[in-house]
N, C-alpha and C positions, 0 to 999 in steps of 0.2 A: 878364682873362678874364671872359666873360659868364656869369653864373650863371643856370641854367635854373630857371624858376619852376615850382612844382608844378602851376600851372594851365595851362601850355603843353601842347599835344598831344604825346603821346609817339609818335615815328615807329615805334617798335618794338612799340607796344601792339597787342595782338590777334594777334601772330605767336607760333607755338609753336617753341620751341627743341628740337632733337633732342639728347637727352643723349648724350654720348660714352660708348660702352660701356666697362666696366672693362677694364683691360689684359689680364687673364687670359682673359676671354671672347673678346676680339678675337683673341688668339693661338690659341685653340681653334678659332675659325671659320676662320681662315686655314689652319691645319694640316689641318683636315677637307677643305677645298677642294683642297689639294694632294694629299692621299691619294686622294680621289675621282677626281681627274684621272689619277693614276697607275694606278688600277684600270681605268679606262676604256681607257687606252692599252694596258695589258697584254692586256685582252680583245680589243681590235681587232687586236693583233699576232698573237695565237695563232690566231684564227679557229676556235676549238674550240667547237662547239655545246654549250649547256647540256644536261644529261641530260633535263631536263623538256621540252626543245624537240624531242627525237627522237620521231618518230612511233611509236606502239605497233605499227603494222603492220610497220614496218621492223625493229623489235626481234624480232617474231615470226618474220619471214622469216630473220633471222640465226640465231635459235635452231633453226629447222627445218633450215637448211643445215648447222649443226654436228652435229645429230643424224644427218643423212644421211651426213656424212663419217665420223662415228664408226662407223656401221653398216658402211660400205664397208670401212674399215680392219679391222674385226673379221672380216668375211668373208674378206678377203685373208690375214690371219694364220691363220685356220682352214685355208684352202686350202694355205698354205705348210707348216703342220704336217702336214697329211694327205699332202702330196707327199713330205715328208721321211720320214714313216713308211712310205709305199709303197716309196720308194727303199731303205730298210733291209730291208724284207721281201723285195723282189726280189733284193737283194744276197745275203741269207741263202739264198734258194732257189737262186741261181746257184752259191753255194759248195757247197751240199749236192748239187746235181746234177752239177757239174763235177769235184768232188774225190772220189776214192775212195781207199781205203786203199792200193791198188796204186801210186798216184801220189806218195805221201808219203815224204820223206826226213827222218831224225831224227839227233840225236847218239847215239852208241853208249853214252855214259856221262853220268850226271848231274853228276859232278864229276871232274876229272882235271887233269893237268899235261902240256902239250904239250912233249915232250922231243926228238923227232927228226923231221926233215922228209924228204920224198921227194927222192932224188938219190944221187949217188955218195958212198960212204962206205968208207974203208979200201980204195980201189981197186975196189970192187964197187958195183953199183947197189943201193941200199936202196930196194926197189920199193914201199914203203908209208910210213906214218907211225906214230910210237909215242906212245901216250897213257899216262902213268904214273898208277897208282891203287893203292890198298891191296890186298894179297893177298886174294882171295876176293870182291872187289867185283863184283856182278852187272853184266853188260853186255848191251846190247840190239841187235837187228837194226836196221841203218840203213835197210833197205828190204825190201819184201816179196819173197818168192821161194821156191824149192825148195832144200832142203838136198841137195847132191850129194855132199858128203864131210863126215864127222864122226869124228874119231879122231886117233891120234898120227901125225904126218907129219914125221919127221926134224927138220930145223932149225926148223920151225914149231912143234914140240911138239904139244900137243893143240890142234887147229885145226878150224875149220868153214868150208866154202865154200858160199855161197848163190848160186844161179843165178837171175837175173831173167828176165822174159819177153822182154826185148829182147836177151838174150844176155850182158849184163854180169854179171861174177862179182865177189863181194865175199868176201874171205878175212879171217877173224878168227883170230889166232894167239897162241901162248904161254899158252893157257888153263890154269887149274888144274883145272876140272871142266866138262864139257860137259852141257848140259841138253836137247839135241835130238839126233836121229839122222838118218841118211841117209834121204831120202824124205819128211821132214816138210815141211809148208808153214808158213812163218813170215810174220808181219806186221811192219811197221815199229813199233818200240817194244816188241816182245816180247822178254823176257829169254831168252837162248839159252845163256849160259855164264857162267863166273866168271873174273875176271882172275887170271893166274898168272905163273909164271916157268919154264915148261918149254921144252925145245928149246934152240936157240942164243939165249939171252937173258941180258941183264945187268940184273937187277932186275925187279920185278913191273910188268908193263905190258901193254897191249893193242896188238898190231901189226895195223893195218888196211891192207889192200891191195885195190886195185880194178883189174880187168882189163876192157878194152873190146876185143872181137874178139880175145881172147887176148893182148893187149898191156897191160903195166902202165901206168897213168896216175897223175898226181899226185892223190891223194884230196882234197887241199885245194881244188884248182881244180875238180875234178869235183863235189864236194859244194856248193861255193859257188855254182856255176851252178844248183843245185837248191834254194837257200834255206837251206843249212846252212853256218855259218861255224865251222870247227873252232877257229881261234885265238881268236875272240871268244866261243866257246861259245854261239852263237845258233842256234836251230832254225828250221825252217820255221814259217810262220804257222799251219799246220794241225796243230801238235804235239798240241794238246788232243784234236782229232778222232782222231788216230792212236792216242793212248793209250787212249781210250774204245773204239775199234774192236778194239785188241789185247786189252783186258780182257774183251770180250764173247765 
């Protein structure tokens, strides 16, 4: 092998060698490149503008539109509330105007036990219904009318007959004590007598009988058609109004 003399020209003399970067720096550069490429790719895929790139004018327009929408919704809510309030007021006025004490039907007792229905019993027509209650319990007029009879009446014992304006008669029988007399005007809900056991009676109870055009009818059916359910002990929706009217 030929040995190079120190006097020979060096072919590499004057050239600068690029030092190889340390392994750790090289890895960091490559990693950064890949991360940057990923961020660019995600940004391109999303197409979402950066907040600082949105025009201030567009933002202002959006804000104004939202304010207008909120104001419109507020006016709509106010209008709906006012409409509901008006509906309630009109409904109350209609009830006050259309309903009078003469139109109301109520339960005759606050608490009772239904013991006997309308129909044939012991071979005879039981022309009313029986409502058992304690002796001396106050009972009330079912409907407004004029007392046409008040006193002792054979098998009915102490009884009251109330004639309504339409000709219907309601008979309350087997009373212990009567609190009205013939000729009195009574209102629905007014206390007219006390439950008893007089006449042909088996135990203290109120016998309630209703006649239409002189003919007995089933009180349960008659009253249910007028908003009073004897079996369920439910009164007309105007019970409060009737009670206040009777008390005045």
